[in-house]
Structure formats: structure tokens, C-alpha cells
Steps between C-alpha positions, in 0.01 A plus 500: 500500500626850421600664833356830373147371464241449782595230753226255601492240781273197538329460832299199589226567755345157548392493143608587151812715452423871493731741306578818705714786403828503692413835658163364631682197637768712658235706675341182644850417625554861621801557287569859381425536129728711271350612174764565227400714214742514200477722207808390295503128489861458612514172698825558660362806676237283667778252577705776672202600714452144604859453576487815721216339697688174532803683635274639770372159600164489313408177345234489217201297615616467862552849635362708222286465180575683180238572232673629178340682201690630202390729219782383292573844364133580422425804721133496415466173709645644819172656637318165467790301644528741799134471565524127482773484755303748730201256503733238653547728805878472519688621794723711281529577132831519322516694171782460259571831326325838469196394295425202734538736804245737351255217428544361851453844668182551290366160595525547885529762750529265808706204398886583549680544161876468445632598163828341416613808308336799346629808314408823682235351739395840622422636154321179422281556808600175663620667826469852657875522544810274505563551874137477605296300245166505683211283395551122430792515246882490536795353303803598319597773253735421209600863483806666651640850469719524194445152379355590163785742431755229613354277221561764244858536623566131470365508149753767414774272624380206283471730193762752561574818305137588399279792576151402386281256698132408513245391754243234426198534729122433529224701660520247788858611566518750781568865449743495781722270289453713187585822673804341664645371176448852344701649785770227462529582122563868590766396759672263248474754222291266286233567239205295601218385271163356609344191352148441645344146485126509558424149368706185410500581124689827577801309632684425168423836363653668820826305467515565113482878575755459777735325264482792249528770758700389801796283608308312779199513715390472866175299537285626789300271719130443454248207477443530125866484412580230747214279384643521150866492598597224257358708227689807624830310517441350155439847354820628650695207354329537162590866467828461681415758766700470820266526793515490871205369698393514864460135565713185466207325319579705194874394493390134547279546196784635292512864600843664498526636860276556799565689820270518794377326818442123481141415424559156648639675812174690532296179494716328767476818710126523471477182696653688795218761477249228486650341808467826689133526408424150594648574833278785565654805326269739317610581143425866538768511776771326286698756297540430135857364453731638243782312328852523633690248272505511122607246235678558177440224235684489168411276210836458315336292229272786406790741516690291256209477260466881496870538444569656836805439721394536867773691679686318777378770746149374437588130475675500842198656677206283404328273747420265202657464157301309250722330242 
């Protein structure tokens, strides 16, 4: 059985076997139930969350029950999946990513919600502030001061001696990121072009324009672009546009380089926040956590295909080099 599907258990009550959802069975056994809402369909993120729980001593089916639902990249399904999980009356809801967090918050004002990561959670309306979230939601932000500008700086090292770069972004990307990359371009004395992606069919055209007008691009975070990350990476390769991304998932899919906090790390850490809530903490009293460790991932195979020689100064720094 696919571990991301509903889990059922057979219970014999002096007669024929009766199929019960795992959450209902867990409530009979008085186990806390964790609802997990995933927007992206990345299995290893869910695995990382489960590993975090295991490290804290939780055992699936014995000390805790987990009900998982995934939209598999189809954001339109999130509202229905969130409502489905809420009807199971979980002890806490875990939302993977900004879009899932927004769906979970809309679905309930009482069940505690922990988002594994979100871009600008205050602007999204998930929390009142990072220090004092209030309400029933808390989690982790994948933003940090200067992070977007640092990505642009890394790209100038990978593609040295150029002065014209681009930014590929979607309406779901945050304005904070966009303003920060504009400021970084001024500091680095770079001309910056903007290539907006409003639907999947815009992706190839954006990279074609970038190939004609720039020497490389920074790809900003956002649900639309991440959902179609393989299409994004393929377009960059097809048009030979060096690009830097915000998540290692892009580099693993063939993207040139990524720099940012570990998304896997966010999911492992989310287990700690869940643990605090299961032990009585209120989500509104738990400050939203910000990243302190960042990972640089370089895909040398992609660099070679683009005719780029990655400088030793970059090669010696990465947490991961994909050959």
C-alpha cells in the first residue's frame, strides 16, 4: 500500500471485520492524531518529518497516528484535502509549504497548525508576527535577511565577469524576495531583467527571453514554479541559461546551483514543534522559527553541459556536489 494513501485497520468486534480509518481507530485507542497536508508531492519531505518524530521517540501506530493527504502539485485540491483532514479531528495539523499552510489555516481556527516552511508567513496572513504568532498557527519561515541577495552573489561567482542578470518569478513569489533581489542588483552593480511566469506555459518563453537578454537568472520561490520545477530546470537547460534556485530539489532535478535553507531540515524540525504542541504548548505562543543554516548545492554535470567551469572557490564551499 502506498504510504501516502489513507491507512485502514481491520477490527473484529465479535462479528465481521469492520474497516476503520486509522485516525478513528487511533482515537478509540486515545492516540494523538497528526494530520499531514502536502502540496508538492515530494515523498522525502514526508519521510523527513516522520524521521523527526522517530528521533523524538514517537512510534507510528503505537504512540501517535498520522493521516497524510497530498495534492501532488495540484493546488486546487488543497482546500478539499484540508477539510477532509479537519473532519478527522486531528490533534495537530502539519502543512508542508506556504500553499498548504494557507489551506490549513482556512480550514480550521481551532486545531493547532504547524507549517514546515512558508515564505513571508506574516504577509501571507498565517501569523500576526514572527515573535508572537497568535491564533492556532506557527511554524518556520524559509526567509532570512540577505538570503536572496546572497543567491545573486553566488551566481556571479559561477558565471563571472558579467553584468546583466534576470529574475524568474511568479505572482505567488513574495514581494519581499523581489524587492531584495532588486536591492542586491544595485549593490552588485548589475542590470536586472524581470521575467514573470503566470502559468506553466510561460516557463519556456521566460527562459528563451532570458537567454537572449541575460547571462543568468535567479529563480524566486513560489508554489507555481516549484510545482513545475522539472519543467523550469528543463527550460533552463534547453536555452543554456545558468540559474540559481532556492531549494536543493532543483539541483537534484538537474538545476545548476541552489542556495538556501534545507527543506528536509525544515520537515525534521517541524516534528519538534509538533512535539511541543502535543505536550501542551499553544501554537500562538511558539515564535515562528527562522533559518540559521544554509546549503549550497552545485550540479557539475549541468555546468559541464552548459560549458561552464565552476570556480574552485565555489566547488570547495558546497554542502553537496552532484557529479
